[in-house]
matplotlib code that plots the C-alpha trace (Angstrom):
import matplotlib.pyplot as plt

x = [-12.4, -13.8, -12.4, -13.6, -15.1, -13.7, -15.6, -15.8, -18.5, -20.6, -23.7, -23.8, -24.1, -26.1, -29.0, -27.6, -24.4, -24.8, -23.5, -23.4, -22.4, -18.8, -18.8, -18.7, -15.3, -13.6, -12.3, -10.6, -12.0, -13.4, -16.3, -16.7, -19.7, -18.4, -20.6, -23.6, -21.4, -19.2, -15.4, -14.0, -10.6, -8.1, -4.8, -5.4, -5.8, -8.9, -9.5, -13.1, -15.6, -19.2, -21.7, -25.4, -27.3, -30.4, -29.3, -25.6, -22.6, -20.5, -16.7, -14.6, -14.1, -17.9, -18.3, -20.9, -19.9, -21.8, -23.3, -21.0, -17.7, -14.6, -11.4, -8.5, -5.0, -2.1, -0.9, 2.1, -0.2, -2.5, -0.7, -0.7, -4.4, -5.9, -6.0, -7.6, -10.4, -10.6, -13.0, -13.3, -12.8, -9.4, -9.9, -6.6, -6.6, -4.0, -0.9, -0.8, -4.1, -6.4, -9.9, -10.9, -14.6, -17.1, -20.7, -23.4, -25.2, -22.1, -22.5, -19.1, -19.9, -20.2, -17.3, -15.0, -16.2, -15.5, -12.1, -11.2, -12.3, -10.2, -7.2, -7.8, -8.2, -5.0, -3.1, -2.4, -0.4, -1.8, -5.2, -5.6, -3.9]
y = [-101.6, -103.6, -106.6, -110.1, -111.1, -114.5, -115.9, -119.6, -120.3, -117.2, -118.9, -121.0, -117.8, -115.5, -114.0, -115.2, -113.2, -110.2, -106.8, -108.1, -104.7, -105.6, -107.9, -104.8, -104.0, -107.4, -109.9, -113.3, -114.2, -117.2, -117.2, -119.8, -120.2, -120.3, -120.5, -119.1, -116.2, -115.8, -115.6, -113.8, -115.1, -113.6, -115.1, -117.9, -115.4, -114.7, -111.0, -110.3, -112.0, -110.9, -111.3, -110.6, -112.8, -111.9, -114.0, -113.1, -115.4, -116.0, -115.9, -118.6, -116.3, -116.2, -112.6, -112.0, -110.9, -108.0, -107.7, -106.0, -106.6, -107.8, -107.0, -109.3, -107.9, -108.4, -106.3, -105.2, -103.2, -101.6, -98.3, -97.9, -98.9, -96.8, -93.6, -95.6, -96.9, -94.1, -94.9, -98.6, -101.2, -102.9, -106.2, -107.9, -111.7, -114.3, -114.7, -111.1, -111.5, -108.5, -107.9, -104.4, -104.3, -101.9, -102.3, -102.6, -99.6, -97.4, -94.3, -95.2, -98.9, -98.8, -96.4, -98.6, -101.8, -100.4, -99.1, -102.6, -104.2, -101.8, -102.6, -106.3, -105.9, -103.9, -106.6, -104.5, -106.8, -105.2, -106.8, -110.6, -113.3]
z = [-163.9, -161.1, -159.2, -159.0, -155.7, -154.8, -151.9, -152.5, -150.0, -150.2, -151.5, -148.3, -146.2, -148.5, -146.6, -143.2, -142.9, -140.6, -141.8, -145.4, -146.6, -145.8, -148.8, -151.0, -149.6, -149.5, -152.0, -151.8, -148.4, -146.7, -144.3, -141.6, -139.2, -135.6, -132.5, -134.3, -135.5, -138.5, -139.0, -142.0, -143.1, -145.6, -146.5, -144.0, -141.1, -139.0, -139.6, -138.5, -136.3, -136.9, -134.0, -134.4, -132.0, -130.0, -127.1, -127.4, -127.0, -123.9, -124.2, -122.6, -119.6, -119.1, -120.2, -122.9, -126.4, -127.7, -131.1, -133.6, -135.4, -133.8, -135.7, -135.0, -134.3, -131.9, -129.0, -131.0, -133.4, -130.8, -130.5, -134.3, -134.6, -131.8, -134.0, -136.8, -134.5, -132.0, -129.2, -130.1, -127.3, -127.5, -125.7, -124.7, -124.7, -123.8, -125.9, -127.2, -129.1, -129.3, -130.5, -131.6, -130.9, -132.5, -131.3, -133.9, -132.3, -132.3, -134.6, -136.2, -136.8, -140.6, -141.0, -138.9, -140.5, -143.9, -142.8, -141.5, -144.8, -146.8, -144.6, -145.1, -148.9, -149.1, -147.1, -144.1, -141.8, -138.7, -139.3, -138.8, -136.9]

ax = plt.figure().add_subplot(projection="3d")
ax.plot(x, y, z, "-o")
ax.set_aspect("equal")
plt.show()
């Protein structure tokens, strides 16, 4: 028995979405283009931010964003999530927001991306904000 992939706007992004393998592990999501990158939403919450740009993107603080996957969470969940994403970069933002960053060239990139997708699909409240 399989599941139905409900991504209402997937045709709009087919062929343009970086790291498209994640679609094999997600259902009932929405994808939004943002700043030349892509936000993945589930249950109305931003869960993933996919960055794959040759020139990169600058964050509001002027620091460049690296290519890879940014997993959205909050400061209250960091201690629980560090073992799940060992060695990933936990980037603290204002207001208790946190990005768990895994670089596209990290040897664990696909493993961590799949793990995040599994957590999103199972409704894990630690992922998304």
